[in-house]
N, C-alpha and C positions, 0 to 999 in steps of 0.2 A: 928545867923549870917546871913547877907544878902549877896546875890551874886550880885556884880555890873552888870548891864544890859550888858554891852559889854561882860562880861565873860560869863554871861548866854548864850548869843548869840552864842559865840564861843563854848561852850559846846554843844549847840544844833546842830551846824554845824558839829561837830565831832560825833554826835549821842550819847554823853554820858549822857544826861539828859533824853531824851525820845526816844521811838522807831519812827522811821521816819513816819509811819502810824499815830502816835498820834500827830505829829507836823504839818501834812499835812496842816490843816486850823485852825490857832490858834483861840481859842475861841470857836470852835465847838466841838461837842462831838468826843471822841477819837475812833478810830477803835476798834471794838469788839475783844476781846482777846489780845489785847495789854496792858501789865501790865507796869504801870509806875515805875521805879526804885525807891527804898525807899529813896535813897539820895534826890530825888526831894521831897518827901512828908516830910522828915525831915526839908529840907530847907524851904518848905512852913509852917510847924508848927513853925519853928523858928520865921518866919515874923508874923504869925498869933496870936501866943500865947506864945512867948519867948520860944517855944520848950516844953511847959507844957502839955502833953497829957491829964492831968486830970483838965485842966483850967476850972474854973467856976468863971468868974469875974463879974457876974451880969449883964452882957451887953445883955443877951437872947441868946447868941451863947456858944457852949460848945466844950471841948476836945481841942485837939492839932491843928485841923484843923478848929475850931470854926464853927461848923456847927449847923444851926438853927433846933429846934426839928422837925418841920413839914417836913423838907427836910430829917432828919435822918430817920423818919418814912417811907416816900416815897421811900427812897433807900434802905429799908429793914434793917435798924439799929436796929429796936426792936428784931430781932432775937438774938442779942447779949446783949443788955442793954436798959434801959428806955431813957437814954441820952447819947451822946456821951462821956462825961467825966466820965461815969461809965464803959466803954467798955476799952479794952486793945488798945494799940497802933495798933497792927496788925489788930484788928476788925475795928478801925477807918479808917485805910487805905483801907481795902476791902470795906468799904461803900463810902469811898472818891473815890474809883476807879468808883462805880456805879454812884456817882454824877457826876464825870467827863465824863462818858460815857453819860449821859443825858443832862448836862447843859454845858459841856466845861469848859475851864479854867476860864471863867467869873464868875463861881460860887465863885471864890477867887480873883476877879478882881484886886485890888490893890496889893496884895502880889503876884499874878501870874505875874504881871508886873515886880514887884521888883526883881522876881528871874529869869526873862526872858524867862517863858513859854508863856507869852502873850504879843503881841504888844500892 
């Protein structure tokens, strides 16, 4: 399910998608300690992998958030599983939070724009 850009912006303005600190500078790492609501991760996964948290499509990216294995390793994913698609949804989101902290929403560029969390 994709969120129209205008709808995503409206939700951001209302503070329903992300805490204000995480939205302060789109594309930059989120403020420490600010968790992104599960709804945002689910919508991102809907865009990235049709919501399949065990996605292995052969494109070199895995799981619901389509994480590249080196990024998974660097963000601490190996404490959960060897690849994102072998980890639970919650574990992928936890690693996704670390990726977001390090790289910002640009880590999911196109889909982050599609769901309205990145301009």
